[in-house]
C-alpha positions in Angstrom: 103.3 164.3 -104.0 106.9 164.7 -105.1 108.9 161.4 -104.9 111.7 163.1 -102.9 109.2 164.2 -100.3 107.8 160.7 -100.1 111.3 159.3 -99.6 112.0 161.8 -96.8 108.8 161.0 -95.0 109.4 157.3 -95.3 113.0 157.8 -94.1 111.7 159.7 -91.0 109.2 157.0 -90.4 111.8 154.3 -90.6 114.0 156.2 -88.2 111.1 156.6 -85.7 110.3 152.9 -86.0 114.0 152.1 -85.3 114.1 154.3 -82.3 110.8 152.8 -81.0 112.3 149.4 -81.5 115.5 150.4 -79.6 113.7 151.8 -76.7 111.4 148.8 -76.6 114.4 146.6 -76.2 115.8 148.9 -73.5 112.6 148.7 -71.6 113.3 145.0 -71.4 116.8 145.8 -70.0 117.4 142.5 -68.3 116.7 140.4 -71.4 118.8 142.8 -73.5 121.8 142.4 -71.1 121.5 138.6 -71.0 121.8 138.7 -74.8 124.8 141.0 -74.7 126.5 138.8 -72.0 125.9 135.7 -74.0 127.3 137.3 -77.1 130.5 138.3 -75.2 130.9 134.8 -73.9 130.5 133.3 -77.4 132.8 135.8 -79.2 135.5 135.6 -76.5 135.2 131.9 -76.2 135.8 131.5 -79.9 138.6 134.1 -80.2 140.6 133.7 -77.0 141.5 130.3 -75.7 142.1 131.7 -72.1 138.6 133.2 -71.7 136.7 130.0 -70.8 139.5 128.6 -68.6 138.3 128.0 -65.0 141.0 130.3 -63.6 139.6 133.2 -65.7 136.0 132.4 -64.9 136.8 132.1 -61.2 138.4 135.6 -61.3 135.3 137.0 -63.0 132.8 135.5 -60.5 135.0 136.5 -57.5 135.2 140.1 -58.8 131.4 140.0 -59.4 130.9 138.9 -55.8 132.5 141.9 -54.0 131.4 144.6 -56.4 128.0 142.9 -56.7 127.1 143.5 -53.1 128.0 147.2 -53.4 125.9 147.4 -56.6 122.9 146.0 -54.8 123.1 148.8 -52.2 123.6 151.4 -54.9 120.5 150.1 -56.7 118.4 150.4 -53.6 119.4 154.0 -52.9 119.0 155.0 -56.6 115.4 153.5 -56.5 114.7 155.8 -53.6 115.7 158.8 -55.6 119.1 159.3 -54.0 122.8 158.4 -54.7 125.8 157.5 -52.6 129.2 158.5 -53.9 131.0 157.3 -50.8 130.3 153.5 -51.1 134.0 152.8 -51.8 135.2 155.0 -48.9 132.6 153.4 -46.6 134.0 150.0 -47.6 137.5 151.1 -46.8 136.6 152.7 -43.4 134.7 149.6 -42.4 137.6 147.2 -43.0 140.0 149.7 -41.5 138.1 149.7 -38.2 137.6 145.9 -38.3 141.2 145.3 -39.2 142.6 147.6 -36.6 140.4 146.0 -33.9 141.6 142.5 -35.0 145.3 143.3 -35.2 145.9 145.9 -32.5 143.1 145.3 -30.0 143.0 141.5 -30.2 139.3 141.5 -31.0 137.5 138.5 -32.2 137.2 138.7 -36.1 133.5 138.2 -36.1 132.9 140.9 -33.4 135.4 143.3 -35.1 133.5 142.8 -38.4 130.2 143.6 -36.8 131.7 146.8 -35.4 133.1 147.7 -38.8 129.7 147.2 -40.4 128.1 149.1 -37.6 130.3 152.1 -38.5 129.1 151.8 -42.1 125.5 151.7 -40.8 126.1 154.8 -38.7 127.3 156.7 -41.8 124.1 155.6 -43.6 122.0 157.0 -40.7 123.9 160.3 -40.8 123.6 160.6 -44.5 119.9 159.9 -44.3 119.3 162.4 -41.5 121.2 165.2 -43.2 119.3 164.6 -46.4 115.9 164.4 -44.8 116.1 166.8 -41.9 118.4 169.5 -43.3 117.3 169.0 -46.9 120.8 168.6 -48.2 121.4 166.7 -51.4 122.7 163.1 -51.4 125.4 164.1 -53.9 127.0 166.8 -51.7 126.7 164.9 -48.4 128.1 161.6 -49.8 130.8 163.5 -51.7 131.9 165.1 -48.4 131.8 161.7 -46.6 134.0 160.3 -49.3 136.7 162.6 -48.2 135.9 162.3 -44.5 136.1 158.5 -44.6 139.4 158.5 -46.5 140.7 161.0 -44.0 139.7 158.8 -41.0 141.3 155.8 -42.6 144.6 157.8 -42.9 144.3 158.9 -39.3 143.6 155.4 -37.9 146.3 153.7 -39.9 148.8 156.5 -40.1 148.9 155.8 -43.8 150.0 152.2 -43.4 148.2 149.2 -44.7 147.0 146.7 -42.1 148.1 143.1 -42.7 145.9 140.3 -41.3 147.8 137.3 -42.5 148.5 136.0 -39.0 145.0 136.8 -37.8 143.2 135.0 -40.6 145.7 132.2 -40.4 144.5 131.4 -36.9 140.8 131.9 -37.6 140.0 129.5 -40.4 136.3 129.6 -40.1 136.2 133.4 -40.5 138.8 133.3 -43.4 136.6 130.7 -45.2 134.1 133.4 -46.0 136.5 135.1 -48.5 139.2 132.5 -49.1 137.5 129.2 -48.9 136.3 126.9 -51.7 133.4 124.6 -52.1 134.1 121.4 -54.0 131.6 120.9 -56.8 132.8 117.7 -58.6 136.3 118.4 -59.8 135.8 122.2 -59.6 136.6 124.3 -56.5 134.0 127.0 -56.4 135.1 130.1 -54.3 133.0 130.8 -51.2 132.8 134.6 -51.8 130.4 134.3 -54.8 128.3 131.9 -52.7 127.9 134.6 -50.1 127.0 137.1 -52.8 124.5 134.8 -54.4 122.7 134.3 -51.1 122.6 138.1 -50.5 121.4 138.7 -54.1 118.6 136.2 -53.9 117.4 137.5 -50.5 117.4 141.2 -51.7 115.9 140.4 -55.1 113.0 138.6 -53.4 112.6 141.5 -50.9 112.8 144.2 -53.6 110.2 142.5 -55.8 107.7 141.4 -53.1 107.9 143.5 -50.0 105.6 146.4 -49.1 108.6 148.3 -47.8 110.3 148.3 -51.1 107.1 149.4 -52.8 107.3 152.5 -50.7 110.9 153.0 -51.8 109.8 152.8 -55.4 106.9 155.1 -54.9 109.1 157.7 -53.0 111.7 157.6 -55.8 109.2 158.0 -58.6 107.1 160.8 -57.0 108.1 162.0 -53.6 105.2 164.5 -53.2 102.6 161.9 -54.1 104.2 159.4 -51.7 104.0 162.0 -48.9 100.4 162.8 -49.6 99.5 159.1 -49.7 100.7 158.8 -46.1 104.2 157.3 -46.7 106.8 158.5 -44.2 109.3 159.4 -46.9 112.0 160.4 -44.3 112.1 156.9 -42.9 112.1 155.4 -46.4 115.1 157.5 -47.5 117.0 156.8 -44.3 116.4 153.1 -44.8 117.8 153.3 -48.3 120.9 155.1 -47.1 121.5 152.6 -44.3 120.9 149.6 -46.6 123.4 150.9 -49.1 126.1 151.6 -46.4 125.6 148.3 -44.7 125.9 146.3 -47.9 129.1 148.3 -48.7 130.4 147.3 -45.3 129.6 143.6 -45.9 131.4 143.7 -49.3 134.3 145.3 -47.5 134.6 142.4 -45.0 134.8 139.9 -47.9 137.3 142.1 -49.6 139.4 142.3 -46.4 139.4 138.5 -46.0 140.2 137.9 -49.7 143.2 140.2 -49.7 144.2 139.3 -46.1 144.3 142.9 -44.9 143.0 146.4 -45.0 144.6 148.6 -47.6 144.2 152.4 -47.3 143.3 152.5 -51.0 140.6 149.8 -50.8 137.4 150.6 -52.5 138.8 153.3 -54.8 136.6 153.6 -57.8 133.9 151.3 -56.6 131.4 154.1 -56.5 131.6 154.6 -60.2 131.6 150.9 -60.9 128.4 150.5 -58.8 126.7 153.5 -60.3 127.6 152.4 -63.8 126.4 148.9 -63.3 123.1 150.0 -61.8 122.4 152.5 -64.6 123.3 150.0 -67.3 121.1 147.5 -65.6 118.1 149.8 -65.8 118.1 151.8 -62.6 117.2 155.5 -63.1 119.2 158.4 -61.9 115.8 160.1 -61.3 114.6 157.3 -58.9 111.7 155.0 -59.0 113.1 152.4 -61.3 115.6 149.5 -61.0 116.0 145.8 -60.2 118.7 143.9 -58.4 119.1 141.3 -61.2 119.3 144.1 -63.8 122.1 145.8 -61.9 124.0 142.6 -61.4 123.7 141.9 -65.1 125.0 145.4 -65.8 128.0 144.7 -63.5 128.6 141.4 -65.2 128.6 143.2 -68.6 131.2 145.7 -67.3 133.4 143.0 -65.8 133.3 140.9 -69.0 134.2 143.9 -71.2 137.1 144.7 -68.9 138.2 141.1 -68.9 137.9 140.8 -72.6 140.1 143.9 -73.1 142.6 142.7 -70.6 142.9 139.3 -72.3 143.3 141.2 -75.6 146.2 143.3 -74.1 144.3 146.6 -74.3 146.0 149.3 -72.3 144.3 150.2 -69.0 143.7 153.8 -70.0 141.8 152.6 -73.1 139.8 150.4 -70.8 138.7 153.4 -68.6 137.8 155.3 -71.7 135.6 152.5 -73.1 134.0 151.8 -69.7 132.9 155.4 -69.2 131.8 155.8 -72.8 129.4 152.9 -72.1 128.2 154.6 -68.9 127.6 157.9 -70.8 125.6 156.0 -73.5 123.5 154.2 -70.8 122.8 157.5 -68.9 122.0 159.3 -72.2 119.6 156.6 -73.3 118.0 156.7 -69.9 117.5 160.5 -70.2 116.1 160.2 -73.6 113.7 157.5 -72.5 112.5 159.6 -69.6 112.1 162.6 -71.9 110.0 160.6 -74.3 107.9 159.2 -71.5 107.2 162.7 -70.2 106.4 164.0 -73.7 103.8 161.3 -74.2 102.1 162.2 -70.9 101.7 165.8 -72.1 
């Protein structure tokens, strides 16, 4: 055989082996992300003296706390085969209702927060019912609710932010959830990440071990097969929608306490952050795949990249470009991986 042909064949084989190696790593997404996160910590720790300061680390973990709760909800609905583009707007509507009740109706902060989360849950039910009973798509319905929720926020507030400084000042126990600190030695660890960690552990255990979540995975991976096996897929989808909305509402309450009010712009862009983190963490846009820990690692990766660029004085518009290029790469690799898996089945 001609030497040039041999070299071409060997080159193709090496390329195939390299791709197989890459997709092998991507299948172990959590381990891959841990390595990436560790690399960022090492590189930034060596190149920027401010990166490892507690003030910066505290900012990172507090950002992780609020966005992380939203990401958990997005992961659950993605596993079911759906998507919710209104998580940021749901968050904003929740805190607007809760904040209005606290400031103008004199409601107890705990009760007002439950009502706000209840409004978020109601949205989840409506989304689930419209998707299952009228056979509308998650994308269209949640996109409509994104605008509806923002419109309701403007109507309730008349376009004015709601300040809760005085309310939170007289309710220390409630304010502690988002503003308090726990003393660990000489370090003051913020309470918001503690709340997030508790929620993350509970949901991770539930997602990995419950029969209910196995139905969610089965529904997301093959809806027809799930239906024929006796799974009530309508209930499964509604559950996923409600879980996503409620978690957005809980994240909103922590956000409201942390920033001592309800801003009409609260939650803007969180839908893309949550979706990006979940996809980077291994959740599939086609459903049936994803883990809570993977999505949280995906979010941590995004936050660290943004923090590194901020500390390096990279302009915000470059940061957006880099973030969405990473998302596009993650989605593309997920699509290629799915295509290869389907090709092997054939």
